[in-house]
N, CA and C atoms as a LAMMPS dump frame, in Angstrom:
ITEM: TIMESTEP
0
ITEM: NUMBER OF ATOMS
684
ITEM: BOX BOUNDS ff ff ff
-5.0000000000000000e+02 5.0000000000000000e+02
-5.0000000000000000e+02 5.0000000000000000e+02
-5.0000000000000000e+02 5.0000000000000000e+02
ITEM: ATOMS id mol type element x y z
1 1 1 N 293.041 191.084 387.593
2 1 2 C 293.251 190.362 388.845
3 1 3 C 292.785 188.918 388.686
4 2 1 N 293.503 187.991 389.292
5 2 2 C 293.108 186.585 389.214
6 2 3 C 293.202 185.945 390.599
7 3 1 N 292.425 184.901 390.797
8 3 2 C 292.427 184.187 392.069
9 3 3 C 291.834 182.792 391.867
10 4 1 N 292.111 181.921 392.823
11 4 2 C 291.487 180.607 392.861
12 4 3 C 290.343 180.649 393.863
13 5 1 N 289.218 180.06 393.502
14 5 2 C 288.059 180.009 394.386
15 5 3 C 287.612 178.563 394.535
16 6 1 N 286.752 178.316 395.502
17 6 2 C 286.186 176.989 395.725
18 6 3 C 284.726 176.991 395.304
19 7 1 N 284.316 175.949 394.617
20 7 2 C 282.941 175.778 394.164
21 7 3 C 282.383 174.475 394.705
22 8 1 N 281.066 174.373 394.701
23 8 2 C 280.427 173.108 395.064
24 8 3 C 279.427 172.732 393.979
25 9 1 N 279.594 171.538 393.431
26 9 2 C 278.691 171.042 392.398
27 9 3 C 277.41 170.503 393.026
28 10 1 N 276.414 170.265 392.195
29 10 2 C 275.105 169.839 392.674
30 10 3 C 275.146 168.492 393.384
31 11 1 N 276.159 167.665 393.066
32 11 2 C 276.266 166.356 393.723
33 11 3 C 277.101 166.415 395.001
34 12 1 N 277.453 167.626 395.44
35 12 2 C 278.209 167.795 396.673
36 12 3 C 279.713 167.868 396.504
37 13 1 N 280.22 167.573 395.305
38 13 2 C 281.668 167.612 395.059
39 13 3 C 282.184 169.047 395.133
40 14 1 N 283.311 169.235 395.816
41 14 2 C 283.958 170.536 395.891
42 14 3 C 285.133 170.581 394.916
43 15 1 N 285.221 171.664 394.191
44 15 2 C 286.292 171.815 393.213
45 15 3 C 286.818 173.231 393.238
46 16 1 N 288.008 173.392 392.714
47 16 2 C 288.594 174.719 392.604
48 16 3 C 288.32 175.282 391.211
49 17 1 N 288.457 176.583 391.091
50 17 2 C 288.282 177.248 389.805
51 17 3 C 289.158 178.489 389.764
52 18 1 N 289.724 178.738 388.601
53 18 2 C 290.559 179.92 388.386
54 18 3 C 289.674 181.037 387.85
55 19 1 N 289.698 182.18 388.514
56 19 2 C 288.856 183.312 388.124
57 19 3 C 289.741 184.494 387.745
58 20 1 N 289.535 185.024 386.548
59 20 2 C 290.23 186.221 386.084
60 20 3 C 289.201 187.345 385.945
61 21 1 N 289.453 188.442 386.654
62 21 2 C 288.495 189.545 386.727
63 21 3 C 288.98 190.742 385.914
64 22 1 N 288.132 191.318 385.084
65 22 2 C 288.549 192.47 384.282
66 22 3 C 288.559 193.752 385.108
67 23 1 N 289.174 194.773 384.569
68 23 2 C 289.078 196.087 385.172
69 23 3 C 287.721 196.688 384.807
70 24 1 N 287.052 197.276 385.776
71 24 2 C 285.755 197.874 385.492
72 24 3 C 284.649 196.843 385.414
73 25 1 N 283.494 197.29 384.952
74 25 2 C 282.316 196.435 384.856
75 25 3 C 282.493 195.395 383.755
76 26 1 N 282.278 194.1 384.054
77 26 2 C 282.442 193.071 383.013
78 26 3 C 281.424 193.226 381.882
79 27 1 N 281.859 192.892 380.677
80 27 2 C 280.942 192.81 379.544
81 27 3 C 279.944 191.688 379.782
82 28 1 N 280.436 190.633 380.379
83 28 2 C 279.644 189.454 380.676
84 28 3 C 280.552 188.425 381.312
85 29 1 N 279.999 187.266 381.626
86 29 2 C 280.776 186.191 382.236
87 29 3 C 281.073 185.114 381.2
88 30 1 N 282.221 184.463 381.37
89 30 2 C 282.642 183.444 380.416
90 30 3 C 283.26 182.267 381.164
91 31 1 N 282.699 181.078 380.957
92 31 2 C 283.237 179.852 381.535
93 31 3 C 284.223 179.262 380.539
94 32 1 N 285.463 179.09 380.957
95 32 2 C 286.521 178.549 380.095
96 32 3 C 286.723 177.084 380.47
97 33 1 N 286.498 176.193 379.516
98 33 2 C 286.538 174.755 379.809
99 33 3 C 287.821 174.147 379.253
100 34 1 N 288.548 173.503 380.122
101 34 2 C 289.875 172.967 379.847
102 34 3 C 289.91 171.86 378.792
103 35 1 N 291.124 171.613 378.296
104 35 2 C 291.41 170.401 377.539
105 35 3 C 291.547 169.254 378.544
106 36 1 N 292.217 168.184 378.164
107 36 2 C 292.399 167.066 379.099
108 36 3 C 293.702 167.197 379.895
109 37 1 N 294.181 168.44 380.042
110 37 2 C 295.449 168.667 380.721
111 37 3 C 295.296 169.526 381.976
112 38 1 N 294.072 169.707 382.423
113 38 2 C 293.824 170.473 383.634
114 38 3 C 293.796 171.972 383.386
115 39 1 N 293.611 172.727 384.468
116 39 2 C 293.655 174.19 384.373
117 39 3 C 295.13 174.59 384.476
118 40 1 N 295.833 174.32 383.403
119 40 2 C 297.275 174.544 383.346
120 40 3 C 297.576 175.969 382.866
121 41 1 N 298.84 176.34 382.713
122 41 2 C 299.145 177.71 382.292
123 41 3 C 298.452 178.132 381.006
124 42 1 N 298.258 177.207 380.078
125 42 2 C 297.595 177.547 378.821
126 42 3 C 296.148 177.983 379.056
127 43 1 N 295.406 177.211 379.833
128 43 2 C 294.004 177.55 380.099
129 43 3 C 293.905 178.819 380.933
130 44 1 N 294.806 178.983 381.885
131 44 2 C 294.785 180.214 382.678
132 44 3 C 295.08 181.432 381.8
133 45 1 N 295.949 181.261 380.812
134 45 2 C 296.252 182.379 379.919
135 45 3 C 295.05 182.741 379.059
136 46 1 N 294.244 181.734 378.7
137 46 2 C 293.006 182.011 377.951
138 46 3 C 292.061 182.842 378.819
139 47 1 N 291.894 182.43 380.074
140 47 2 C 291.028 183.174 380.988
141 47 3 C 291.554 184.596 381.193
142 48 1 N 292.871 184.733 381.372
143 48 2 C 293.457 186.058 381.571
144 48 3 C 293.234 186.957 380.347
145 49 1 N 293.377 186.379 379.164
146 49 2 C 293.211 187.157 377.935
147 49 3 C 291.777 187.656 377.79
148 50 1 N 290.818 186.796 378.106
149 50 2 C 289.427 187.229 378.007
150 50 3 C 289.095 188.264 379.081
151 51 1 N 289.749 188.179 380.236
152 51 2 C 289.553 189.204 381.266
153 51 3 C 290.062 190.558 380.769
154 52 1 N 291.188 190.549 380.073
155 52 2 C 291.717 191.792 379.506
156 52 3 C 290.761 192.368 378.468
157 53 1 N 289.986 191.498 377.847
158 53 2 C 288.999 191.953 376.864
159 53 3 C 287.691 192.395 377.522
160 54 1 N 287.618 192.296 378.85
161 54 2 C 286.458 192.809 379.556
162 54 3 C 285.488 191.786 380.103
163 55 1 N 285.845 190.498 380.017
164 55 2 C 284.954 189.444 380.507
165 55 3 C 285.408 188.931 381.873
166 56 1 N 284.45 188.557 382.699
167 56 2 C 284.749 187.844 383.937
168 56 3 C 284.878 186.375 383.566
169 57 1 N 286.097 185.829 383.629
170 57 2 C 286.353 184.474 383.14
171 57 3 C 286.617 183.522 384.3
172 58 1 N 286.027 182.335 384.212
173 58 2 C 286.217 181.312 385.244
174 58 3 C 286.507 179.967 384.588
175 59 1 N 287.539 179.297 385.069
176 59 2 C 287.939 177.987 384.53
177 59 3 C 287.84 176.946 385.64
178 60 1 N 286.783 176.134 385.658
179 60 2 C 286.644 175.112 386.7
180 60 3 C 287.646 173.972 386.502
181 61 1 N 288.179 173.471 387.604
182 61 2 C 289.174 172.39 387.561
183 61 3 C 288.452 171.046 387.508
184 62 1 N 288.219 170.547 386.305
185 62 2 C 287.443 169.323 386.128
186 62 3 C 288.163 168.091 386.667
187 63 1 N 289.482 168.146 386.744
188 63 2 C 290.246 166.996 387.235
189 63 3 C 290.288 166.895 388.758
190 64 1 N 289.71 167.879 389.442
191 64 2 C 289.677 167.8 390.91
192 64 3 C 288.939 166.555 391.393
193 65 1 N 288.112 165.991 390.558
194 65 2 C 287.407 164.758 390.928
195 65 3 C 288.353 163.562 390.981
196 66 1 N 289.529 163.703 390.368
197 66 2 C 290.511 162.612 390.335
198 66 3 C 291.762 162.951 391.143
199 67 1 N 292.237 164.168 390.973
200 67 2 C 293.452 164.611 391.669
201 67 3 C 293.439 166.134 391.706
202 68 1 N 293.459 166.683 392.895
203 68 2 C 293.35 168.138 393.034
204 68 3 C 294.637 168.839 392.601
205 69 1 N 294.435 169.983 391.97
206 69 2 C 295.562 170.803 391.552
207 69 3 C 296.361 170.238 390.398
208 70 1 N 295.776 169.362 389.62
209 70 2 C 296.507 168.682 388.551
210 70 3 C 296.694 169.599 387.341
211 71 1 N 297.947 169.786 386.952
212 71 2 C 298.295 170.545 385.753
213 71 3 C 299.279 169.717 384.941
214 72 1 N 298.921 169.399 383.716
215 72 2 C 299.747 168.517 382.895
216 72 3 C 300.322 169.245 381.692
217 73 1 N 301.491 168.767 381.252
218 73 2 C 302.077 169.241 380.014
219 73 3 C 301.597 168.329 378.881
220 74 1 N 302.228 168.453 377.708
221 74 2 C 301.703 167.784 376.521
222 74 3 C 302.585 166.668 375.993
223 75 1 N 303.445 166.159 376.842
224 75 2 C 304.347 165.104 376.37
225 75 3 C 304.739 164.175 377.513
226 76 1 N 305.359 163.074 377.157
227 76 2 C 305.894 162.134 378.135
228 76 3 C 304.849 161.551 379.063
229 77 1 N 305.212 161.414 380.326
230 77 2 C 304.319 160.822 381.324
231 77 3 C 303.052 161.65 381.517
232 78 1 N 303.184 162.969 381.378
233 78 2 C 302.005 163.827 381.521
234 78 3 C 300.975 163.528 380.438
235 79 1 N 301.459 163.344 379.22
236 79 2 C 300.546 163.041 378.118
237 79 3 C 299.848 161.707 378.36
238 80 1 N 300.583 160.718 378.807
239 80 2 C 299.997 159.41 379.107
240 80 3 C 298.946 159.532 380.217
241 81 1 N 299.273 160.305 381.243
242 81 2 C 298.334 160.481 382.344
243 81 3 C 297.073 161.177 381.86
244 82 1 N 297.229 162.156 380.971
245 82 2 C 296.071 162.87 380.43
246 82 3 C 295.131 161.925 379.701
247 83 1 N 295.695 161.035 378.9
248 83 2 C 294.85 160.096 378.158
249 83 3 C 294.236 159.051 379.08
250 84 1 N 294.959 158.671 380.122
251 84 2 C 294.381 157.751 381.107
252 84 3 C 293.172 158.391 381.794
253 85 1 N 293.313 159.644 382.165
254 85 2 C 292.214 160.359 382.807
255 85 3 C 291.052 160.572 381.836
256 86 1 N 291.386 160.837 380.583
257 86 2 C 290.352 161.036 379.57
258 86 3 C 289.405 159.845 379.516
259 87 1 N 289.964 158.652 379.682
260 87 2 C 289.144 157.447 379.649
261 87 3 C 288.188 157.336 380.825
262 88 1 N 288.43 158.122 381.879
263 88 2 C 287.57 158.088 383.061
264 88 3 C 286.532 159.209 383.08
265 89 1 N 286.673 160.156 382.181
266 89 2 C 285.78 161.309 382.177
267 89 3 C 284.384 160.923 381.691
268 90 1 N 283.388 161.505 382.32
269 90 2 C 281.994 161.308 381.92
270 90 3 C 281.355 162.686 381.775
271 91 1 N 280.925 163.043 380.57
272 91 2 C 280.367 164.383 380.369
273 91 3 C 279.276 164.749 381.369
274 92 1 N 278.435 163.792 381.727
275 92 2 C 277.338 164.092 382.648
276 92 3 C 277.871 164.594 383.995
277 93 1 N 279.022 164.078 384.396
278 93 2 C 279.616 164.501 385.663
279 93 3 C 280.333 165.836 385.52
280 94 1 N 281.13 165.985 384.462
281 94 2 C 281.861 167.231 384.274
282 94 3 C 280.913 168.416 384.044
283 95 1 N 279.748 168.162 383.488
284 95 2 C 278.778 169.235 383.296
285 95 3 C 278.291 169.798 384.631
286 96 1 N 278.297 168.978 385.671
287 96 2 C 277.934 169.469 387.003
288 96 3 C 278.944 170.503 387.485
289 97 1 N 280.223 170.285 387.145
290 97 2 C 281.263 171.235 387.54
291 97 3 C 281.141 172.543 386.757
292 98 1 N 280.778 172.429 385.489
293 98 2 C 280.556 173.633 384.681
294 98 3 C 279.361 174.411 385.213
295 99 1 N 278.318 173.697 385.608
296 99 2 C 277.142 174.35 386.181
297 99 3 C 277.502 175.061 387.491
298 100 1 N 278.422 174.487 388.266
299 100 2 C 278.876 175.139 389.503
300 100 3 C 279.602 176.443 389.185
301 101 1 N 280.401 176.424 388.123
302 101 2 C 281.085 177.65 387.695
303 101 3 C 280.071 178.687 387.239
304 102 1 N 279.044 178.237 386.542
305 102 2 C 277.978 179.144 386.103
306 102 3 C 277.326 179.821 387.307
307 103 1 N 277.038 179.061 388.335
308 103 2 C 276.408 179.619 389.525
309 103 3 C 277.284 180.701 390.158
310 104 1 N 278.592 180.516 390.069
311 104 2 C 279.516 181.465 390.695
312 104 3 C 279.549 182.801 389.967
313 105 1 N 279.399 182.791 388.645
314 105 2 C 279.572 184.034 387.869
315 105 3 C 278.283 184.622 387.325
316 106 1 N 277.163 183.927 387.465
317 106 2 C 275.936 184.399 386.828
318 106 3 C 275.433 185.72 387.39
319 107 1 N 275.911 186.097 388.577
320 107 2 C 275.438 187.315 389.207
321 107 3 C 276.061 188.588 388.683
322 108 1 N 276.777 188.519 387.562
323 108 2 C 277.382 189.732 387.018
324 108 3 C 276.341 190.7 386.477
325 109 1 N 275.117 190.211 386.28
326 109 2 C 274.075 191.062 385.723
327 109 3 C 274.068 191.09 384.21
328 110 1 N 275.038 190.44 383.604
329 110 2 C 275.131 190.343 382.151
330 110 3 C 274.96 188.877 381.761
331 111 1 N 275.062 188.597 380.47
332 111 2 C 274.932 187.225 380.008
333 111 3 C 276.142 186.381 380.359
334 112 1 N 275.973 185.067 380.238
335 112 2 C 277.057 184.121 380.519
336 112 3 C 277.268 183.204 379.324
337 113 1 N 278.502 183.104 378.876
338 113 2 C 278.843 182.222 377.773
339 113 3 C 279.817 181.145 378.209
340 114 1 N 280.075 180.201 377.298
341 114 2 C 281.029 179.121 377.552
342 114 3 C 281.958 179.023 376.351
343 115 1 N 283.246 178.832 376.615
344 115 2 C 284.204 178.551 375.55
345 115 3 C 285.075 177.394 376.009
346 116 1 N 285.237 176.381 375.148
347 116 2 C 286.006 175.213 375.541
348 116 3 C 286.852 174.673 374.41
349 117 1 N 287.867 173.879 374.79
350 117 2 C 288.865 173.404 373.842
351 117 3 C 288.995 171.891 373.917
352 118 1 N 288.974 171.229 372.77
353 118 2 C 289.122 169.782 372.682
354 118 3 C 287.991 169.101 373.464
355 119 1 N 288.316 168.333 374.512
356 119 2 C 287.246 167.75 375.324
357 119 3 C 286.369 168.855 375.902
358 120 1 N 286.985 169.985 376.229
359 120 2 C 286.218 171.136 376.688
360 120 3 C 285.317 171.703 375.607
361 121 1 N 285.707 171.527 374.356
362 121 2 C 284.846 171.947 373.255
363 121 3 C 283.6 171.093 373.176
364 122 1 N 283.779 169.783 373.408
365 122 2 C 282.615 168.89 373.45
366 122 3 C 281.705 169.276 374.604
367 123 1 N 282.294 169.553 375.776
368 123 2 C 281.49 169.941 376.932
369 123 3 C 280.789 171.278 376.695
370 124 1 N 281.413 172.141 375.906
371 124 2 C 280.763 173.405 375.56
372 124 3 C 279.494 173.151 374.762
373 125 1 N 279.59 172.265 373.78
374 125 2 C 278.409 171.909 372.991
375 125 3 C 277.327 171.311 373.881
376 126 1 N 277.714 170.412 374.753
377 126 2 C 276.74 169.77 375.646
378 126 3 C 276.182 170.755 376.672
379 127 1 N 276.984 171.735 377.069
380 127 2 C 276.47 172.783 377.956
381 127 3 C 275.358 173.557 377.257
382 128 1 N 275.555 173.803 375.971
383 128 2 C 274.548 174.539 375.203
384 128 3 C 273.286 173.711 374.966
385 129 1 N 273.457 172.397 374.779
386 129 2 C 272.284 171.563 374.48
387 129 3 C 271.56 171.083 375.734
388 130 1 N 272.279 171.042 376.861
389 130 2 C 271.686 170.51 378.093
390 130 3 C 271.582 171.561 379.197
391 131 1 N 271.699 172.814 378.822
392 131 2 C 271.737 173.904 379.797
393 131 3 C 270.519 173.905 380.713
394 132 1 N 269.348 173.721 380.147
395 132 2 C 268.125 173.824 380.941
396 132 3 C 268.082 172.76 382.043
397 133 1 N 268.534 171.553 381.724
398 133 2 C 268.514 170.482 382.725
399 133 3 C 269.522 170.723 383.835
400 134 1 N 270.482 171.626 383.578
401 134 2 C 271.511 171.962 384.567
402 134 3 C 271.226 173.304 385.233
403 135 1 N 270.049 173.856 384.958
404 135 2 C 269.653 175.163 385.514
405 135 3 C 270.597 176.28 385.089
406 136 1 N 271.084 176.175 383.856
407 136 2 C 271.919 177.237 383.303
408 136 3 C 271.152 177.984 382.227
409 137 1 N 271.252 179.284 382.261
410 137 2 C 270.656 180.12 381.225
411 137 3 C 271.793 180.756 380.437
412 138 1 N 272.354 179.989 379.529
413 138 2 C 273.51 180.445 378.773
414 138 3 C 273.102 181.378 377.647
415 139 1 N 273.971 182.351 377.384
416 139 2 C 273.714 183.322 376.326
417 139 3 C 274.337 182.893 375.005
418 140 1 N 275.483 182.211 375.07
419 140 2 C 276.145 181.743 373.855
420 140 3 C 277.222 180.732 374.229
421 141 1 N 277.765 180.041 373.222
422 141 2 C 278.789 179.019 373.459
423 141 3 C 279.725 178.946 372.258
424 142 1 N 281.017 178.734 372.545
425 142 2 C 282.025 178.625 371.491
426 142 3 C 282.873 177.388 371.744
427 143 1 N 282.93 176.49 370.768
428 143 2 C 283.71 175.279 370.91
429 143 3 C 284.864 175.225 369.92
430 144 1 N 286.052 174.938 370.42
431 144 2 C 287.233 174.747 369.573
432 144 3 C 287.545 173.258 369.472
433 145 1 N 287.651 172.778 368.254
434 145 2 C 287.964 171.37 367.927
435 145 3 C 287.349 170.406 368.939
436 146 1 N 286.016 170.374 368.914
437 146 2 C 285.234 169.576 369.87
438 146 3 C 285.216 168.108 369.447
439 147 1 N 286.105 167.327 370.019
440 147 2 C 286.178 165.909 369.677
441 147 3 C 284.948 165.137 370.124
442 148 1 N 284.433 164.277 369.253
443 148 2 C 283.267 163.467 369.588
444 148 3 C 281.942 164.159 369.398
445 149 1 N 281.955 165.369 368.858
446 149 2 C 280.715 166.12 368.721
447 149 3 C 279.739 165.456 367.755
448 150 1 N 280.272 164.681 366.827
449 150 2 C 279.395 164.019 365.853
450 150 3 C 278.386 163.092 366.491
451 151 1 N 278.76 162.486 367.63
452 151 2 C 277.869 161.541 368.303
453 151 3 C 276.674 162.225 368.952
454 152 1 N 276.8 163.523 369.217
455 152 2 C 275.716 164.255 369.881
456 152 3 C 275.255 165.432 369.026
457 153 1 N 275.534 165.346 367.726
458 153 2 C 275.213 166.452 366.83
459 153 3 C 273.717 166.726 366.747
460 154 1 N 272.891 165.706 366.989
461 154 2 C 271.445 165.881 366.865
462 154 3 C 270.844 166.659 368.035
463 155 1 N 271.595 166.801 369.14
464 155 2 C 271.064 167.542 370.283
465 155 3 C 270.873 169.013 369.916
466 156 1 N 269.826 169.619 370.475
467 156 2 C 269.441 170.976 370.104
468 156 3 C 269.998 171.998 371.096
469 157 1 N 270.87 172.904 370.647
470 157 2 C 271.384 173.928 371.561
471 157 3 C 270.301 174.948 371.914
472 158 1 N 270.382 175.467 373.134
473 158 2 C 269.403 176.446 373.603
474 158 3 C 269.911 177.879 373.481
475 159 1 N 271.1 178.048 372.885
476 159 2 C 271.674 179.38 372.693
477 159 3 C 272.512 179.367 371.42
478 160 1 N 272.88 180.52 370.899
479 160 2 C 273.74 180.564 369.711
480 160 3 C 275.079 179.882 369.971
481 161 1 N 275.568 179.152 368.965
482 161 2 C 276.826 178.404 369.096
483 161 3 C 277.736 178.722 367.914
484 162 1 N 279.014 178.847 368.209
485 162 2 C 280.044 179.016 367.18
486 162 3 C 281.08 177.916 367.383
487 163 1 N 281.49 177.268 366.286
488 163 2 C 282.446 176.159 366.366
489 163 3 C 283.642 176.399 365.451
490 164 1 N 284.832 176.014 365.935
491 164 2 C 286.07 176.182 365.174
492 164 3 C 286.784 174.836 365.056
493 165 1 N 287.174 174.475 363.832
494 165 2 C 287.876 173.213 363.581
495 165 3 C 289.06 173.445 362.65
496 166 1 N 290.134 172.708 362.876
497 166 2 C 291.213 172.687 361.908
498 166 3 C 290.836 171.778 360.752
499 167 1 N 291.03 172.23 359.528
500 167 2 C 290.671 171.425 358.358
501 167 3 C 291.495 170.152 358.278
502 168 1 N 292.669 170.158 358.911
503 168 2 C 293.56 168.995 358.882
504 168 3 C 293.573 168.237 360.207
505 169 1 N 292.509 168.356 360.977
506 169 2 C 292.436 167.711 362.29
507 169 3 C 292.328 166.201 362.126
508 170 1 N 293.355 165.465 362.605
509 170 2 C 293.333 164.008 362.476
510 170 3 C 292.631 163.341 363.656
511 171 1 N 292.1 164.147 364.599
512 171 2 C 291.319 163.613 365.707
513 171 3 C 289.815 163.688 365.438
514 172 1 N 289.423 164.607 364.584
515 172 2 C 288.001 164.86 364.34
516 172 3 C 287.739 164.757 362.842
517 173 1 N 287.001 163.75 362.443
518 173 2 C 286.716 163.54 361.023
519 173 3 C 285.749 164.564 360.468
520 174 1 N 285.827 164.768 359.166
521 174 2 C 284.923 165.702 358.49
522 174 3 C 283.467 165.296 358.691
523 175 1 N 283.229 163.984 358.887
524 175 2 C 281.865 163.515 359.084
525 175 3 C 281.246 164.104 360.352
526 176 1 N 282.081 164.35 361.378
527 176 2 C 281.556 164.937 362.61
528 176 3 C 281.129 166.385 362.389
529 177 1 N 281.96 167.116 361.676
530 177 2 C 281.635 168.508 361.37
531 177 3 C 280.382 168.577 360.502
532 178 1 N 280.327 167.716 359.5
533 178 2 C 279.17 167.699 358.604
534 178 3 C 277.884 167.326 359.344
535 179 1 N 278.003 166.453 360.365
536 179 2 C 276.822 166.051 361.129
537 179 3 C 276.207 167.245 361.841
538 180 1 N 277.05 168.097 362.405
539 180 2 C 276.544 169.3 363.068
540 180 3 C 275.981 170.272 362.037
541 181 1 N 276.697 170.451 360.948
542 181 2 C 276.262 171.39 359.913
543 181 3 C 274.896 170.991 359.339
544 182 1 N 274.703 169.691 359.15
545 182 2 C 273.44 169.21 358.599
546 182 3 C 272.297 169.36 359.601
547 183 1 N 272.563 169.034 360.851
548 183 2 C 271.523 169.092 361.874
549 183 3 C 271.178 170.516 362.28
550 184 1 N 272.168 171.417 362.169
551 184 2 C 271.964 172.782 362.662
552 184 3 C 272.572 173.797 361.695
553 185 1 N 271.875 174.1 360.606
554 185 2 C 272.406 175.059 359.631
555 185 3 C 272.682 176.437 360.224
556 186 1 N 272.038 176.759 361.345
557 186 2 C 272.227 178.071 361.95
558 186 3 C 273.456 178.191 362.818
559 187 1 N 274.12 177.083 363.111
560 187 2 C 275.336 177.118 363.931
561 187 3 C 276.502 177.613 363.083
562 188 1 N 277.243 178.584 363.59
563 188 2 C 278.408 179.094 362.871
564 188 3 C 279.548 178.081 362.974
565 189 1 N 280.03 177.601 361.842
566 189 2 C 281.13 176.641 361.826
567 189 3 C 282.243 177.182 360.93
568 190 1 N 283.451 177.231 361.477
569 190 2 C 284.602 177.723 360.724
570 190 3 C 285.669 176.638 360.64
571 191 1 N 286.179 176.423 359.43
572 191 2 C 287.287 175.501 359.2
573 191 3 C 288.523 176.308 358.823
574 192 1 N 289.685 175.884 359.344
575 192 2 C 290.923 176.618 359.115
576 192 3 C 291.903 175.746 358.343
577 193 1 N 292.136 176.131 357.1
578 193 2 C 293.041 175.37 356.24
579 193 3 C 294.459 175.397 356.806
580 194 1 N 295.13 174.255 356.72
581 194 2 C 296.502 174.161 357.203
582 194 3 C 296.615 174.023 358.711
583 195 1 N 295.473 173.915 359.381
584 195 2 C 295.474 173.795 360.847
585 195 3 C 294.976 172.415 361.246
586 196 1 N 295.591 171.861 362.284
587 196 2 C 295.172 170.562 362.792
588 196 3 C 294.537 170.688 364.153
589 197 1 N 294.584 169.608 364.916
590 197 2 C 293.989 169.612 366.244
591 197 3 C 294.8 170.509 367.179
592 198 1 N 294.11 171.21 368.082
593 198 2 C 294.743 172.087 369.074
594 198 3 C 295.535 173.208 368.424
595 199 1 N 295.067 173.697 367.278
596 199 2 C 295.801 174.743 366.568
597 199 3 C 295.849 176.064 367.346
598 200 1 N 294.947 176.251 368.335
599 200 2 C 294.88 177.522 369.053
600 200 3 C 295.648 177.525 370.368
601 201 1 N 296.407 176.473 370.629
602 201 2 C 297.178 176.4 371.874
603 201 3 C 298.644 176.684 371.563
604 202 1 N 299.099 177.862 371.951
605 202 2 C 300.455 178.273 371.588
606 202 3 C 301.539 177.477 372.303
607 203 1 N 301.158 176.686 373.308
608 203 2 C 302.13 175.861 374.018
609 203 3 C 302.349 174.506 373.362
610 204 1 N 301.617 174.234 372.3
611 204 2 C 301.715 172.926 371.65
612 204 3 C 302.318 173.049 370.256
613 205 1 N 302.897 171.968 369.79
614 205 2 C 303.566 171.977 368.485
615 205 3 C 302.588 172.216 367.348
616 206 1 N 301.312 171.959 367.59
617 206 2 C 300.284 172.109 366.563
618 206 3 C 299.784 173.545 366.405
619 207 1 N 300.336 174.454 367.175
620 207 2 C 299.898 175.854 367.174
621 207 3 C 300.061 176.497 365.798
622 208 1 N 298.979 177.16 365.337
623 208 2 C 299 177.876 364.056
624 208 3 C 298.601 179.329 364.339
625 209 1 N 299.554 180.239 364.397
626 209 2 C 299.263 181.616 364.813
627 209 3 C 298.189 182.318 363.984
628 210 1 N 298.257 182.19 362.655
629 210 2 C 297.3 182.907 361.814
630 210 3 C 295.873 182.401 362.04
631 211 1 N 295.718 181.091 362.11
632 211 2 C 294.39 180.522 362.347
633 211 3 C 293.882 180.907 363.731
634 212 1 N 294.782 180.914 364.712
635 212 2 C 294.406 181.284 366.072
636 212 3 C 293.916 182.719 366.134
637 213 1 N 294.639 183.613 365.489
638 213 2 C 294.266 185.03 365.506
639 213 3 C 292.905 185.254 364.867
640 214 1 N 292.663 184.577 363.739
641 214 2 C 291.381 184.732 363.059
642 214 3 C 290.245 184.139 363.894
643 215 1 N 290.493 182.972 364.476
644 215 2 C 289.469 182.333 365.309
645 215 3 C 289.15 183.194 366.527
646 216 1 N 290.163 183.781 367.118
647 216 2 C 289.928 184.616 368.297
648 216 3 C 289.18 185.891 367.92
649 217 1 N 289.501 186.459 366.78
650 217 2 C 288.777 187.635 366.305
651 217 3 C 287.292 187.32 366.129
652 218 1 N 287.018 186.168 365.533
653 218 2 C 285.626 185.753 365.339
654 218 3 C 284.944 185.454 366.676
655 219 1 N 285.686 184.848 367.581
656 219 2 C 285.133 184.528 368.896
657 219 3 C 284.77 185.794 369.666
658 220 1 N 285.661 186.766 369.658
659 220 2 C 285.406 188.014 370.366
660 220 3 C 284.198 188.741 369.796
661 221 1 N 284.102 188.784 368.474
662 221 2 C 282.954 189.441 367.847
663 221 3 C 281.66 188.74 368.234
664 222 1 N 281.69 187.417 368.26
665 222 2 C 280.524 186.614 368.634
666 222 3 C 280.142 186.875 370.085
667 223 1 N 281.127 186.885 370.977
668 223 2 C 280.856 187.105 372.395
669 223 3 C 280.297 188.507 372.638
670 224 1 N 280.888 189.489 372.014
671 224 2 C 280.437 190.866 372.228
672 224 3 C 279.056 191.092 371.644
673 225 1 N 278.74 190.378 370.565
674 225 2 C 277.411 190.502 369.967
675 225 3 C 276.336 189.933 370.875
676 226 1 N 276.673 188.851 371.59
677 226 2 C 275.667 188.174 372.399
678 226 3 C 275.731 188.536 373.886
679 227 1 N 276.91 188.922 374.374
680 227 2 C 277.057 189.251 375.789
681 227 3 C 277.123 190.748 376.046
682 228 1 N 277.539 191.513 375.024
683 228 2 C 277.744 192.945 375.216
684 228 3 C 276.449 193.735 375.246
């Protein structure tokens, strides 16, 4: 079952969030953090898939601060609008929206994790490193192709983290991945040969099915180990 709900962030901002509920008792809760294209069909499908796997999944609409109900595709005017909005995003603000989603699902009685993609992958890392200041008690975090992570690689996560990168990602240099690996040898980092940026989004031309399947298998095992 899925539905849209309303949340309120700590600064008073109201936002919507897509919630996918599993059948039976959830294994745990999972915050799904969007790319720069809104809570579009791709992100909703991620939440739905994790719900089928037994997780209570919630995807906060980070773009509600700019335009409510915004769902973008990956080309043309939509792509331009996405990059324009990207220039206005501030992690400190978007983290408030993630914290609001956490407040909504933390009552499941199980642990709460975060999984994010692209800009959402960066926010996933920052959620893990700044959780305490946001009153979040996260159990684990998974970031897919987290752009800009190298700049905040020195921050210390408060929960186990798993990261996935395409080996051929032209948006994220190897130096960023190495910065995290050097600062945090305990963080699980996986590189996928022949995969570029956004390799796990089947709606994009960069989609790599084999890498996606392997990354999802690893993600599920990680989530069940820490949330189950």
